[in-house]
C-alpha positions as a Markdown table, in Angstrom:
| # | Residue | x | y | z |
|---|---|---|---|---|
| 1 | Unk | 86.2 | 75.7 | 83.9 |
| 2 | Unk | 87.1 | 78.8 | 81.8 |
| 3 | Unk | 86.4 | 82.4 | 83.1 |
| 4 | Unk | 85.6 | 85.1 | 80.5 |
| 5 | Unk | 86.3 | 88.6 | 81.7 |
| 6 | Unk | 83.9 | 91.3 | 80.2 |
| 7 | Unk | 84.5 | 95.0 | 80.2 |
| 8 | Unk | 88.2 | 94.8 | 79.4 |
| 9 | Unk | 89.3 | 96.0 | 76.0 |
| 10 | Unk | 92.3 | 93.5 | 76.0 |
| 11 | Unk | 91.7 | 89.8 | 75.4 |
| 12 | Unk | 92.2 | 88.1 | 78.8 |
| 13 | Unk | 93.9 | 84.9 | 79.4 |
| 14 | Unk | 91.7 | 82.0 | 80.4 |
| 15 | Unk | 91.7 | 80.9 | 84.0 |
| 16 | Unk | 90.5 | 77.9 | 85.7 |
| 17 | Unk | 88.3 | 78.3 | 88.8 |
| 18 | Unk | 85.1 | 80.1 | 89.9 |
| 19 | Unk | 84.5 | 83.7 | 90.6 |
| 20 | Unk | 83.7 | 84.7 | 94.2 |
| 21 | Unk | 82.7 | 88.2 | 95.5 |
| 22 | Unk | 81.1 | 91.0 | 93.7 |
| 23 | Unk | 82.7 | 90.7 | 90.2 |
| 24 | Unk | 86.1 | 92.3 | 91.1 |
| 25 | Unk | 87.8 | 89.4 | 89.4 |
| 26 | Unk | 88.9 | 87.4 | 92.4 |
| 27 | Unk | 89.3 | 83.8 | 91.5 |
| 28 | Unk | 89.1 | 80.8 | 93.7 |
| 29 | Unk | 90.6 | 77.5 | 92.4 |
| 30 | Unk | 88.2 | 74.5 | 92.3 |
| 31 | Unk | 89.5 | 71.0 | 92.5 |
| 32 | Unk | 89.7 | 69.2 | 89.2 |
| 33 | Unk | 87.3 | 66.6 | 90.3 |
| 34 | Unk | 84.3 | 68.9 | 90.1 |
| 35 | Unk | 84.6 | 69.1 | 86.3 |
| 36 | Unk | 85.1 | 65.4 | 85.9 |
| 37 | Unk | 82.1 | 64.3 | 87.9 |
| 38 | Unk | 79.8 | 62.0 | 85.9 |
| 39 | Unk | 77.0 | 63.9 | 84.1 |
| 40 | Unk | 78.7 | 67.3 | 84.8 |
| 41 | Unk | 80.4 | 69.3 | 82.1 |
| 42 | Unk | 82.9 | 72.2 | 82.6 |
| 43 | Unk | 81.1 | 75.5 | 82.1 |
| 44 | Unk | 82.1 | 79.1 | 81.5 |
| 45 | Unk | 81.8 | 81.8 | 84.1 |
| 46 | Unk | 82.0 | 85.4 | 83.2 |
| 47 | Unk | 83.3 | 88.3 | 85.2 |
| 48 | Unk | 82.3 | 91.9 | 84.5 |
| 49 | Unk | 84.7 | 94.6 | 85.6 |
| 50 | Unk | 83.4 | 97.3 | 87.9 |
| 51 | Unk | 82.8 | 100.8 | 86.6 |
| 52 | Unk | 85.8 | 102.0 | 88.6 |
| 53 | Unk | 88.0 | 99.3 | 87.1 |
| 54 | Unk | 86.9 | 100.3 | 83.6 |
| 55 | Unk | 87.5 | 104.0 | 84.3 |
| 56 | Unk | 91.0 | 103.2 | 85.6 |
| 57 | Unk | 91.7 | 101.1 | 82.5 |
| 58 | Unk | 90.5 | 104.0 | 80.3 |
| 59 | Unk | 92.7 | 106.5 | 82.2 |
| 60 | Unk | 95.7 | 104.1 | 81.9 |
| 61 | Unk | 95.3 | 103.8 | 78.1 |
| 62 | Unk | 94.9 | 107.6 | 77.7 |
| 63 | Unk | 98.1 | 108.3 | 79.8 |
| 64 | Unk | 100.0 | 105.7 | 77.7 |
| 65 | Unk | 99.2 | 107.5 | 74.6 |
| 66 | Unk | 100.4 | 110.9 | 75.9 |
| 67 | Unk | 104.0 | 112.1 | 75.4 |
| 68 | Unk | 106.2 | 111.9 | 78.5 |
| 69 | Unk | 107.4 | 115.4 | 78.0 |
| 70 | Unk | 105.2 | 118.4 | 77.7 |
| 71 | Unk | 106.9 | 120.0 | 74.6 |
| 72 | Unk | 105.0 | 123.3 | 74.8 |
| 73 | Unk | 106.1 | 123.8 | 78.4 |
| 74 | Unk | 109.7 | 123.0 | 77.5 |
| 75 | Unk | 109.6 | 125.5 | 74.6 |
| 76 | Unk | 108.0 | 128.2 | 76.7 |
| 77 | Unk | 110.8 | 127.7 | 79.4 |
| 78 | Unk | 113.5 | 127.7 | 76.8 |
| 79 | Unk | 112.3 | 131.0 | 75.3 |
| 80 | Unk | 111.9 | 132.6 | 78.8 |
| 81 | Unk | 115.5 | 131.6 | 79.6 |
| 82 | Unk | 116.8 | 133.0 | 76.2 |
| 83 | Unk | 114.8 | 136.2 | 76.8 |
| 84 | Unk | 116.0 | 136.6 | 80.3 |
| 85 | Unk | 112.4 | 136.6 | 81.6 |
| 86 | Unk | 112.6 | 133.2 | 83.4 |
| 87 | Unk | 112.1 | 133.8 | 87.1 |
| 88 | Unk | 113.9 | 131.6 | 89.7 |
| 89 | Unk | 112.5 | 131.5 | 93.2 |
| 90 | Unk | 115.2 | 130.1 | 95.5 |
| 91 | Unk | 112.8 | 129.9 | 98.4 |
| 92 | Unk | 110.2 | 127.8 | 96.4 |
| 93 | Unk | 113.0 | 125.5 | 95.3 |
| 94 | Unk | 114.2 | 125.0 | 98.8 |
| 95 | Unk | 110.7 | 124.3 | 100.1 |
| 96 | Unk | 110.1 | 121.8 | 97.4 |
| 97 | Unk | 113.4 | 120.0 | 98.2 |
| 98 | Unk | 112.5 | 119.9 | 101.9 |
| 99 | Unk | 108.9 | 118.6 | 101.1 |
| 100 | Unk | 110.6 | 115.8 | 99.0 |
| 101 | Unk | 113.0 | 114.9 | 101.9 |
| 102 | Unk | 110.1 | 114.8 | 104.4 |
| 103 | Unk | 108.1 | 112.6 | 102.1 |
| 104 | Unk | 111.1 | 110.2 | 101.4 |
| 105 | Unk | 112.0 | 110.0 | 105.2 |
| 106 | Unk | 108.4 | 109.4 | 106.2 |
| 107 | Unk | 108.0 | 106.5 | 103.7 |
| 108 | Unk | 110.5 | 104.3 | 105.7 |
């Protein structure tokens, strides 16, 4: 049995099985004997992605198209350093390092 997934801009691969649940693309494998029963043909099931899944897919595609580096921010920082107007706050840097250390040690 082939499953067609709707709501995805990419062409999905075909899967065998049936869909269970509320359309969140969970697949349960069916034994092959179901499709080979006399008088019964293999059908097509469709799955529609939830609105949340479609929104996540859209956000993912949008992020993939954006540059990794914010060129305007880099240029503004470069100019501030050249002009001598770049402000360094050692206390803020230390606090951010401590926050990172806490987050990393709490993840274990």
